[in-house]
N, CA, C and O of each residue as an XYZ file, in Angstrom:
748
protein
N      -5.036     14.626     14.345
C      -5.770     13.629     13.599
C      -4.817     12.513     13.165
O      -3.687     12.774     12.751
N      -5.293     11.259     13.266
C      -4.455     10.114     12.944
C      -4.949      9.412     11.686
O      -6.140      9.397     11.377
N      -3.980      8.828     10.968
C      -4.245      8.055      9.759
C      -3.502      6.735      9.851
O      -2.407      6.658     10.406
N      -4.118      5.694      9.295
C      -3.447      4.412      9.192
C      -3.127      4.177      7.725
O      -4.021      4.125      6.881
N      -1.845      4.037      7.436
C      -1.377      3.773      6.078
C      -0.810      2.356      6.077
O       0.197      2.079      6.729
N      -1.465      1.469      5.341
C      -1.070      0.059      5.314
C      -0.493     -0.283      3.951
O      -1.182     -0.184      2.936
N       0.758     -0.680      3.930
C       1.389     -1.148      2.695
C       1.326     -2.656      2.668
O       1.762     -3.313      3.613
N       0.786     -3.217      1.591
C       0.650     -4.668      1.535
C       1.882     -5.323      0.926
O       2.534     -4.777      0.036
N       2.174     -6.512      1.438
C       3.307     -7.286      0.957
C       3.435     -8.558      1.761
O       2.591     -8.859      2.605
N       4.480     -9.296      1.499
C       4.790    -10.530      2.227
C       6.123    -10.363      2.934
O       7.052     -9.760      2.398
N       6.206    -10.902      4.139
C       7.456    -10.817      4.896
C       8.427    -11.891      4.417
O       8.025    -12.908      3.851
N       9.692    -11.647      4.652
C      10.726    -12.623      4.300
C      11.597    -12.131      3.163
O      11.136    -11.431      2.261
N      12.865    -12.510      3.221
C      13.846    -12.054      2.235
C      13.484    -12.475      0.817
O      13.781    -11.758     -0.139
N      12.845    -13.636      0.675
C      12.517    -14.110     -0.675
C      11.462    -13.247     -1.365
O      11.332    -13.289     -2.588
N      10.708    -12.463     -0.588
C       9.666    -11.602     -1.165
C      10.094    -10.134     -1.255
O       9.401     -9.328     -1.876
N      11.219     -9.784     -0.648
C      11.665     -8.387     -0.628
C      11.825     -7.859     -2.050
O      12.429     -8.505     -2.906
N      11.276     -6.685     -2.280
C      11.381     -5.961     -3.555
C      10.831     -6.758     -4.740
O      11.345     -6.669     -5.855
N       9.783     -7.532     -4.480
C       9.048     -8.172     -5.571
C       7.880     -7.260     -5.937
O       7.570     -6.311     -5.217
N       7.242     -7.556     -7.058
C       6.112     -6.730     -7.511
C       4.991     -6.711     -6.474
O       4.372     -5.673     -6.240
N       4.736     -7.858     -5.856
C       3.651     -7.967     -4.883
C       3.935     -7.149     -3.625
O       3.015     -6.841     -2.866
N       5.203     -6.794     -3.398
C       5.590     -6.064     -2.188
C       5.729     -4.563     -2.413
O       6.361     -3.883     -1.604
N       5.170     -4.038     -3.468
C       5.315     -2.603     -3.740
C       4.741     -1.763     -2.599
O       5.225     -0.661     -2.344
N       3.728     -2.264     -1.919
C       3.178     -1.541     -0.765
C       4.218     -1.359      0.328
O       4.313     -0.285      0.922
N       5.001     -2.403      0.599
C       6.092     -2.308      1.576
C       7.128     -1.287      1.101
O       7.612     -0.470      1.884
N       7.461     -1.346     -0.195
C       8.500     -0.457     -0.726
C       8.085      1.012     -0.649
O       8.913      1.872     -0.346
N       6.819      1.305     -0.918
C       6.331      2.685     -0.821
C       6.413      3.167      0.627
O       6.847      4.291      0.878
N       6.004      2.338      1.575
C       6.065      2.740      2.979
C       7.504      2.870      3.474
O       7.804      3.743      4.289
N       8.393      2.005      2.986
C       9.809      2.150      3.344
C      10.348      3.494      2.854
O      11.096      4.166      3.565
N       9.965      3.878      1.641
C      10.416      5.169      1.091
C       9.845      6.330      1.894
O      10.546      7.310      2.148
N       8.576      6.232      2.297
C       7.945      7.291      3.092
C       8.624      7.405      4.453
O       8.950      8.506      4.898
N       8.833      6.284      5.104
C       9.492      6.314      6.418
C      10.910      6.869      6.284
O      11.329      7.699      7.090
N      11.641      6.419      5.279
C      13.007      6.883      5.067
C      13.087      8.377      4.820
O      13.976      9.052      5.339
N      12.147      8.901      4.019
C      12.136     10.340      3.723
C      11.792     11.163      4.958
O      12.080     12.358      5.015
N      11.177     10.523      5.940
C      10.763     11.213      7.168
C      11.673     10.884      8.347
O      11.369     11.232      9.488
N      12.794     10.210      8.066
C      13.727      9.790      9.123
C      13.038      8.971     10.213
O      13.335      9.109     11.399
N      12.126      8.130      9.787
C      11.414      7.239     10.699
C      11.838      5.807     10.402
O      12.303      5.501      9.304
N      11.675      4.943     11.381
C      12.097      3.559     11.226
C      10.979      2.616     11.662
O      10.202      2.927     12.566
N      10.913      1.463     11.006
C       9.935      0.446     11.375
C      10.452     -0.372     12.542
O      11.635     -0.701     12.623
N       9.532     -0.692     13.446
C       9.826     -1.564     14.575
C       8.785     -2.682     14.590
O       7.656     -2.488     14.139
N       9.161     -3.846     15.107
C       8.178     -4.922     15.201
C       7.041     -4.535     16.147
O       7.269     -4.022     17.242
N       5.829     -4.790     15.702
C       4.646     -4.546     16.515
C       3.716     -5.730     16.385
O       4.052     -6.720     15.735
N       2.570     -5.640     16.989
C       1.616     -6.738     16.910
C       1.064     -6.846     15.492
O       0.456     -5.899     14.993
N       1.265     -7.964     14.853
C       0.756     -8.294     13.519
C       1.352     -7.446     12.392
O       0.967     -7.603     11.233
N       2.287     -6.551     12.722
C       2.846     -5.675     11.682
C       4.132     -5.022     12.170
O       4.368     -4.887     13.371
N       4.961     -4.621     11.203
C       6.050     -3.703     11.499
C       5.448     -2.310     11.421
O       4.670     -2.020     10.512
N       5.804     -1.441     12.371
C       5.117     -0.164     12.539
C       6.112      0.994     12.578
O       7.180      0.896     13.182
N       5.741      2.083     11.925
C       6.515      3.330     11.996
C       5.512      4.470     12.144
O       4.331      4.323     11.828
N       5.997      5.596     12.623
C       5.140      6.767     12.788
C       5.773      7.950     12.074
O       6.974      8.198     12.192
N       4.946      8.676     11.331
C       5.388      9.846     10.587
C       4.442     10.988     10.919
O       3.231     10.793     11.021
N       4.996     12.170     11.084
C       4.149     13.363     11.264
C       4.251     14.206     10.009
O       5.333     14.410      9.457
N       3.090     14.693      9.568
C       3.039     15.500      8.343
C       1.935     16.534      8.497
O       0.759     16.194      8.625
N       2.336     17.809      8.485
C       1.392     18.925      8.568
C       0.386     18.766      9.708
O      -0.817     18.958      9.532
N       0.902     18.418     10.861
C       0.062     18.295     12.047
C      -0.714     16.994     12.132
O      -1.487     16.799     13.070
N      -0.525     16.106     11.179
C      -1.221     14.823     11.182
C      -0.241     13.729     11.589
O       0.952     13.799     11.291
N      -0.762     12.730     12.266
C       0.041     11.580     12.674
C      -0.326     10.412     11.765
O      -1.483      9.994     11.715
N       0.667      9.886     11.044
C       0.458      8.750     10.158
C       1.102      7.519     10.788
O       2.311      7.479     11.011
N       0.280      6.528     11.068
C       0.769      5.243     11.554
C       0.956      4.373     10.318
O      -0.012      4.050      9.630
N       2.193      3.995     10.036
C       2.499      3.162      8.876
C       2.625      1.724      9.343
O       3.332      1.437     10.309
N       1.930      0.812      8.650
C       2.079     -0.599      8.999
C       2.384     -1.436      7.764
O       1.841     -1.224      6.680
N       3.274     -2.390      7.979
C       3.568     -3.419      6.986
C       3.186     -4.740      7.669
O       3.954     -5.277      8.466
N       1.976     -5.264      7.344
C       1.512     -6.473      8.028
C       2.520     -7.620      7.934
O       3.121     -7.857      6.886
N       2.687     -8.319      9.047
C       3.567     -9.477      9.099
C       2.748    -10.768      9.020
O       3.240    -11.852      9.335
N       1.509    -10.633      8.602
C       0.571    -11.753      8.522
C       0.602    -12.442      7.164
O      -0.150    -13.390      6.937
N       1.450    -11.987      6.271
C       1.448    -12.372      4.860
C       0.234    -11.738      4.188
O      -0.765    -11.418      4.831
N       0.355    -11.571      2.884
C      -0.619    -10.845      2.078
C      -2.056    -11.292      2.326
O      -2.940    -10.457      2.516
N      -2.294    -12.592      2.325
C      -3.655    -13.106      2.356
C      -4.376    -12.905      3.682
O      -5.574    -13.171      3.775
N      -3.670    -12.441      4.705
C      -4.295    -12.149      5.994
C      -4.053    -10.695      6.417
O      -4.058    -10.381      7.608
N      -3.846     -9.824      5.449
C      -3.557     -8.411      5.726
C      -4.655     -7.737      6.540
O      -4.380     -6.852      7.350
N      -5.889     -8.153      6.325
C      -7.016     -7.527      7.025
C      -6.949     -7.684      8.521
O      -7.424     -6.820      9.258
N      -6.369     -8.769      8.982
C      -6.244     -9.001     10.423
C      -5.407     -7.899     11.068
O      -5.788     -7.346     12.100
N      -4.262     -7.582     10.452
C      -3.387     -6.528     10.978
C      -4.052     -5.161     10.860
O      -3.993     -4.359     11.792
N      -4.675     -4.894      9.732
C      -5.308     -3.586      9.519
C      -6.432     -3.372     10.521
O      -6.528     -2.302     11.123
N      -7.278     -4.371     10.706
C      -8.381     -4.261     11.650
C      -7.855     -4.025     13.068
O      -8.391     -3.197     13.805
N      -6.805     -4.757     13.443
C      -6.215     -4.588     14.773
C      -5.723     -3.151     14.973
O      -6.040     -2.525     15.985
N      -4.948     -2.621     14.013
C      -4.347     -1.302     14.188
C      -5.379     -0.177     14.092
O      -5.210      0.861     14.732
N      -6.432     -0.361     13.314
C      -7.515      0.633     13.313
C      -8.106      0.741     14.712
O      -8.328      1.843     15.213
N      -8.361     -0.401     15.342
C      -8.937     -0.405     16.686
C      -7.939      0.053     17.737
O      -8.278      0.842     18.619
N      -6.713     -0.439     17.643
C      -5.672     -0.106     18.621
C      -5.423      1.400     18.677
O      -5.271      1.966     19.759
N      -5.381      2.042     17.522
C      -5.088      3.476     17.447
C      -6.350      4.340     17.389
O      -6.271      5.566     17.308
N      -7.521      3.683     17.431
C      -8.806      4.387     17.374
C      -8.880      5.308     16.146
O      -9.184      6.495     16.255
N      -8.596      4.729     14.992
C      -8.584      5.470     13.729
C      -9.839      5.108     12.942
O     -10.107      3.925     12.729
N     -10.613      6.100     12.506
C     -11.801      5.790     11.705
C     -11.399      5.243     10.334
O     -10.355      5.613      9.796
N     -12.224      4.367      9.775
C     -11.902      3.723      8.501
C     -11.747      4.757      7.377
O     -11.088      4.478      6.376
N     -12.341      5.936      7.527
C     -12.189      7.008      6.534
C     -10.741      7.487      6.459
O     -10.332      8.085      5.465
N      -9.966      7.221      7.516
C      -8.567      7.643      7.572
C      -7.607      6.488      7.302
O      -6.431      6.549      7.661
N      -8.122      5.436      6.667
C      -7.309      4.296      6.268
C      -6.974      4.411      4.788
O      -7.848      4.685      3.965
N      -5.700      4.198      4.453
C      -5.268      4.113      3.061
C      -4.420      2.851      2.921
O      -3.448      2.657      3.652
N      -4.804      1.994      1.968
C      -4.091      0.756      1.704
C      -3.294      0.933      0.411
O      -3.858      1.306     -0.618
N      -1.992      0.669      0.459
C      -1.126      0.766     -0.717
C      -0.905     -0.659     -1.222
O      -0.408     -1.520     -0.496
N      -1.285     -0.889     -2.488
C      -1.348     -2.248     -3.003
C      -0.910     -2.308     -4.465
O      -1.057     -1.335     -5.205
N      -0.371     -3.460     -4.874
C      -0.012     -3.680     -6.276
C      -1.280     -3.938     -7.098
O      -2.283     -4.419     -6.569
N      -1.226     -3.613     -8.398
C      -2.370     -3.851     -9.278
C      -1.891     -4.309    -10.647
O      -1.203     -3.577    -11.358
N      -2.267     -5.532    -11.004
C      -1.913     -6.121    -12.299
C      -2.599     -5.428    -13.470
O      -2.066     -5.416    -14.579
N      -3.769     -4.855    -13.235
C      -4.564     -4.276    -14.325
C      -4.044     -2.918    -14.780
O      -4.475     -2.402    -15.811
N      -3.124     -2.338    -14.019
C      -2.589     -1.021    -14.359
C      -1.188     -1.148    -14.944
O      -0.400     -1.977    -14.490
N      -0.872     -0.329    -15.953
C       0.491     -0.341    -16.505
C       1.520      0.009    -15.426
O       1.210      0.698    -14.453
N       2.726     -0.471    -15.614
C       3.811     -0.250    -14.659
C       3.931      1.214    -14.259
O       4.059      2.096    -15.108
N       3.887      1.460    -12.950
C       4.082      2.801    -12.411
C       2.849      3.669    -12.362
O       2.901      4.763    -11.801
N       1.737      3.224    -12.931
C       0.502      4.008    -12.891
C      -0.048      4.000    -11.471
O      -0.120      2.951    -10.830
N      -0.435      5.174    -10.984
C      -1.032      5.291     -9.654
C      -2.523      5.562     -9.812
O      -2.934      6.366    -10.649
N      -3.313      4.894     -9.011
C      -4.754      5.103     -9.044
C      -5.268      5.080     -7.614
O      -5.156      4.070     -6.919
N      -5.832      6.202     -7.181
C      -6.391      6.300     -5.843
C      -7.896      6.147     -5.963
O      -8.523      6.765     -6.823
N      -8.469      5.327     -5.107
C      -9.908      5.091     -5.103
C     -10.427      5.157     -3.668
O      -9.745      4.710     -2.746
N     -11.642      5.716     -3.468
C     -12.204      5.783     -2.120
C     -12.794      4.452     -1.658
O     -13.041      4.267     -0.466
N     -13.024      3.521     -2.595
C     -13.600      2.212     -2.286
C     -13.521      1.359     -3.544
O     -12.926      1.771     -4.539
N     -14.107      0.193     -3.503
C     -14.143     -0.650     -4.694
C     -14.004     -2.112     -4.362
O     -13.828     -2.492     -3.204
N     -14.087     -2.934     -5.398
C     -13.998     -4.375     -5.210
C     -12.548     -4.786     -4.977
O     -11.626     -3.985     -5.131
N     -12.367     -6.047     -4.603
C     -11.013     -6.558     -4.390
C     -10.330     -6.919     -5.711
O      -9.117     -7.130     -5.738
N     -11.091     -6.992     -6.805
C     -10.565     -7.298     -8.145
C      -9.699     -8.563     -8.154
O      -8.744     -8.667     -8.924
N     -10.045     -9.514     -7.293
C      -9.308    -10.766     -7.249
C      -8.019    -10.726     -6.448
O      -7.290    -11.717     -6.404
N      -7.725     -9.594     -5.813
C      -6.499     -9.460     -5.009
C      -6.773    -10.026     -3.619
O      -7.647     -9.534     -2.905
N      -6.027    -11.060     -3.238
C      -6.294    -11.745     -1.970
C      -6.092    -10.865     -0.745
O      -6.795    -11.028      0.252
N      -5.147     -9.938     -0.802
C      -4.948     -9.021      0.326
C      -6.167     -8.134      0.515
O      -6.646     -7.971      1.637
N      -6.675     -7.557     -0.573
C      -7.872     -6.702     -0.489
C      -9.094     -7.513     -0.089
O      -9.954     -7.030      0.647
N      -9.166     -8.737     -0.573
C     -10.293     -9.623     -0.239
C     -10.347     -9.851      1.269
O     -11.422     -9.809      1.867
N      -9.191    -10.092      1.884
C      -9.148    -10.331      3.319
C      -9.482     -9.071      4.105
O     -10.143     -9.144      5.141
N      -9.034     -7.922      3.627
C      -9.369     -6.659      4.302
C     -10.883     -6.473      4.291
O     -11.479     -6.123      5.309
N     -11.499     -6.707      3.141
C     -12.950     -6.579      3.016
C     -13.664     -7.535      3.977
O     -14.640     -7.157      4.625
N     -13.177     -8.759      4.065
C     -13.777     -9.734      4.986
C     -13.660     -9.271      6.429
O     -14.619     -9.378      7.193
N     -12.498     -8.759      6.810
C     -12.273     -8.340      8.204
C     -13.055     -7.085      8.564
O     -13.572     -6.967      9.675
N     -13.142     -6.137      7.615
C     -13.866     -4.888      7.899
C     -15.368     -5.036      7.700
O     -16.154     -4.288      8.282
N     -15.764     -6.000      6.878
C     -17.178     -6.204      6.601
C     -17.722     -5.312      5.492
O     -18.932     -5.246      5.277
N     -16.828     -4.631      4.794
C     -17.235     -3.759      3.683
C     -16.011     -3.439      2.831
O     -14.885     -3.806      3.169
N     -16.256     -2.745      1.715
C     -15.156     -2.357      0.824
C     -15.010     -0.842      0.736
O     -14.444     -0.323     -0.226
N     -15.519     -0.139      1.739
C     -15.475      1.322      1.742
C     -14.242      1.817      2.491
O     -14.343      2.386      3.578
N     -13.095      1.593      1.895
C     -11.838      2.114      2.431
C     -10.983      2.526      1.242
O     -11.057      1.930      0.167
N     -10.173      3.554      1.452
C      -9.357      4.098      0.362
C      -8.185      3.176      0.065
O      -7.633      2.515      0.945
N      -7.826      3.162     -1.227
C      -6.662      2.395     -1.626
C      -5.885      3.155     -2.680
O      -6.451      3.849     -3.525
N      -4.583      3.006     -2.606
C      -3.665      3.555     -3.601
C      -3.109      2.354     -4.350
O      -2.292      1.596     -3.827
N      -3.570      2.198     -5.587
C      -3.134      1.077     -6.412
C      -1.900      1.505     -7.200
O      -1.869      2.578     -7.802
N      -0.900      0.656     -7.184
C       0.354      0.906     -7.877
C       0.464     -0.123     -8.998
O       0.586     -1.320     -8.739
N       0.422      0.343    -10.237
C       0.460     -0.561    -11.379
C       1.772     -1.311    -11.491
O       2.853     -0.722    -11.453
N       1.656     -2.634    -11.632
C       2.852     -3.464    -11.826
C       2.875     -4.070    -13.232
O       3.800     -4.802    -13.583
N       1.850     -3.758    -14.033
C       1.780     -4.310    -15.385
C       1.326     -5.757    -15.364
O       1.072     -6.332    -14.305
N       1.230     -6.334    -16.554
C       0.790     -7.730    -16.639
C       1.504     -8.456    -17.781
O       0.891     -9.193    -18.553
N       2.797     -8.229    -17.864
C       3.606     -8.798    -18.936
C       4.127    -10.181    -18.540
O       5.309    -10.356    -18.245
N       3.219    -11.152    -18.541
C       3.603    -12.514    -18.185
C       2.839    -13.498    -19.067
O       1.734    -13.199    -19.521
N       3.426    -14.672    -19.312
C       2.738    -15.677    -20.120
C       1.530    -16.238    -19.369
O       1.505    -16.268    -18.139
N       0.545    -16.674    -20.123
C      -0.670    -17.238    -19.536
C      -0.307    -18.346    -18.544
O       0.527    -19.210    -18.813
N      -0.972    -18.283    -17.383
C      -0.730    -19.292    -16.358
C       0.430    -18.995    -15.432
O       0.716    -19.787    -14.534
N       1.104    -17.874    -15.627
C       2.278    -17.548    -14.808
C       2.101    -16.277    -13.981
O       3.076    -15.595    -13.665
N       0.863    -15.965    -13.635
C       0.580    -14.760    -12.854
C       1.288    -14.779    -11.499
O       1.869    -13.773    -11.091
N       1.243    -15.900    -10.811
C       1.871    -15.991     -9.484
C       3.378    -15.761     -9.584
O       3.952    -15.029     -8.778
N       4.010    -16.380    -10.563
C       5.453    -16.180    -10.756
C       5.763    -14.708    -11.026
O       6.770    -14.179    -10.555
N       4.883    -14.052    -11.791
C       5.094    -12.648    -12.134
C       4.980    -11.752    -10.907
O       5.878    -10.951    -10.647
N       3.886    -11.874    -10.144
C       3.699    -10.961     -9.011
C       4.716    -11.222     -7.899
O       5.090    -10.305     -7.168
N       5.160    -12.466     -7.773
C       6.158    -12.783     -6.747
C       7.580    -12.654     -7.263
O       8.538    -12.936     -6.544
N       7.714    -12.222     -8.530
C       9.027    -12.059     -9.133
C       9.654    -10.708     -8.825
O       8.969     -9.743     -8.488
N      10.966    -10.668     -8.948
C      11.714     -9.417     -8.746
C      11.531     -8.513     -9.966
O      11.234     -8.983    -11.064
N      11.710     -7.232     -9.757
C      11.625     -6.256    -10.845
C      12.773     -6.480    -11.826
O      13.890     -6.810    -11.427
N      12.490     -6.303    -13.081
C      13.526     -6.406    -14.111
C      14.371     -5.129    -14.104
O      13.869     -4.071    -13.725
N      15.635     -5.202    -14.513
C      16.489     -4.012    -14.521
C      15.865     -2.839    -15.299
O      15.959     -1.692    -14.862
N      15.245     -3.114    -16.423
C      14.641     -2.020    -17.208
C      13.410     -1.415    -16.515
O      13.015     -0.296    -16.839
N      12.804     -2.138    -15.569
C      11.672     -1.599    -14.812
C      12.141     -0.680    -13.688
O      11.399      0.198    -13.246
N      13.367     -0.882    -13.231
C      13.897     -0.104    -12.108
C      13.909      1.398    -12.392
O      13.676      2.197    -11.484
N      14.176      1.793    -13.636
C      14.236      3.226    -13.948
C      12.866      3.883    -13.811
O      12.775      5.057    -13.450
N      11.813      3.144    -14.093
C      10.449      3.659    -13.914
C      10.065      3.656    -12.446
O       9.378      4.560    -11.970
N      10.506      2.649    -11.744
C      10.068      2.394    -10.383
C      10.390      3.501     -9.388
O       9.506      3.967     -8.669
N      11.640      3.920     -9.343
C      12.065      4.881     -8.313
C      11.270      6.181     -8.330
O      10.784      6.590     -7.275
N      11.109      6.855     -9.475
C      10.325      8.094     -9.452
C       8.845      7.857     -9.160
O       8.186      8.728     -8.591
N       8.313      6.700     -9.538
C       6.905      6.411     -9.269
C       6.678      6.107     -7.792
O       5.628      6.442     -7.243
N       7.648      5.480     -7.152
C       7.541      5.262     -5.703
C       7.539      6.614     -4.990
O       6.768      6.823     -4.054
N       8.404      7.530     -5.433
C       8.415      8.880     -4.838
C       7.066      9.568     -5.034
O       6.568     10.234     -4.127
N       6.478      9.406     -6.215
C       5.162      9.992     -6.498
C       4.100      9.364     -5.589
O       3.207     10.060     -5.106
N       4.198      8.052     -5.357
C       3.259      7.371     -4.462
C       3.386      7.900     -3.034
O       2.381      8.055     -2.341
N       4.604      8.177     -2.595
C       4.819      8.765     -1.265
C       4.107     10.116     -1.179
O       3.446     10.409     -0.183
N       4.242     10.939     -2.224
C       3.548     12.240     -2.240
C       2.034     12.049     -2.201
O       1.329     12.835     -1.568
N       1.526     11.014     -2.872
C       0.082     10.737     -2.871
C      -0.401     10.350     -1.474
O      -1.480     10.764     -1.049
N       0.393      9.559     -0.767
C       0.032      9.172      0.603
C      -0.045     10.409      1.489
O      -1.008     10.581      2.237
N       0.963     11.269      1.407
C       0.971     12.487      2.225
C      -0.185     13.405      1.848
O      -0.774     14.050      2.715
N      -0.511     13.466      0.566
C      -1.645     14.267      0.103
C      -2.956     13.734      0.664
O      -3.825     14.513      1.055
N      -3.105     12.416      0.707
C      -4.305     11.803      1.273
C      -4.538     12.309      2.697
O      -5.659     12.659      3.065
N      -3.467     12.343      3.492
C      -3.587     12.779      4.887
C      -3.814     14.277      5.012
O      -4.564     14.717      5.884
N      -3.179     15.066      4.156
C      -3.269     16.522      4.324
C      -4.348     17.182      3.474
O      -4.877     18.225      3.859
N      -4.688     16.592      2.318
C      -5.639     17.241      1.397
C      -6.926     16.467      1.167
O      -7.844     16.982      0.530
N      -7.015     15.233      1.674
C      -8.224     14.439      1.504
C      -8.217     13.605      0.231
O      -7.390     13.805     -0.658
N      -9.145     12.675      0.163
C      -9.201     11.720     -0.942
C      -9.549     12.384     -2.270
O      -8.956     12.045     -3.294
N     -10.499     13.325     -2.278
C     -10.913     13.966     -3.520
C      -9.796     14.724     -4.206
O      -9.548     14.542     -5.398
N      -9.124     15.574     -3.450
C      -8.003     16.343     -4.017
C      -6.856     15.424     -4.439
O      -6.199     15.666     -5.452
N      -6.624     14.380     -3.665
C      -5.545     13.444     -3.995
C      -5.859     12.720     -5.300
O      -4.978     12.548     -6.141
N      -7.095     12.301     -5.470
C      -7.497     11.650     -6.713
C      -7.302     12.612     -7.899
O      -6.780     12.222     -8.943
N      -7.718     13.843     -7.729
C      -7.597     14.831     -8.813
C      -6.152     15.112     -9.179
O      -5.830     15.335    -10.346
N      -5.282     15.102     -8.178
C      -3.883     15.469     -8.408
C      -2.981     14.309     -8.799
O      -1.906     14.542     -9.352
N      -3.377     13.064     -8.532
C      -2.460     11.951     -8.763
C      -2.964     10.881     -9.720
O      -2.153     10.173    -10.316
N      -4.264     10.740     -9.886
C      -4.750      9.704    -10.804
C      -4.348     10.030    -12.227
O      -4.490     11.167    -12.679
N      -3.849      9.034    -12.928
C      -3.465      9.139    -14.347
C      -2.330     10.125    -14.603
O      -2.215     10.653    -15.709
N      -1.487     10.384    -13.596
C      -0.366     11.306    -13.788
C       0.933     10.617    -13.510
O       1.993     11.232    -13.618
């Protein structure tokens, strides 16, 4: 059985390890823990991980955040993966730093990457792993905040939460969305 795990972010050195790129960072940690490496592919950098008899295709879209759906739609079709086996890893301003929230579907909540995925798929019935980045920014500076680098004091929270997110991704593939939600939401 195959799964498509899409980490959202923006390509380029100026966006590396910013809050908006937490999806890329989670997938990098998953690939690294599995001794897998990303290679350039069509519309995305791609890696493959095997876990408990399941094949996980990891993609980091190279389309920039606002066109993430194009890459996701392509790889779902290319690998013949049902949308039920799609998990999108994305940053979330509404959640406190490091909070993980897995959902089987939902609105885009104003997130342009999720909005584009919904447009490309024609629905919002796909699983997502939201990674809280907090919302500690002055009014009118949301873009600067999400595209900003992590503060040194945030780094201590970040590393163990990224590891927890990796476990949540693997749980999604091996235990399903319901069990993953029960085991990882609000923990």
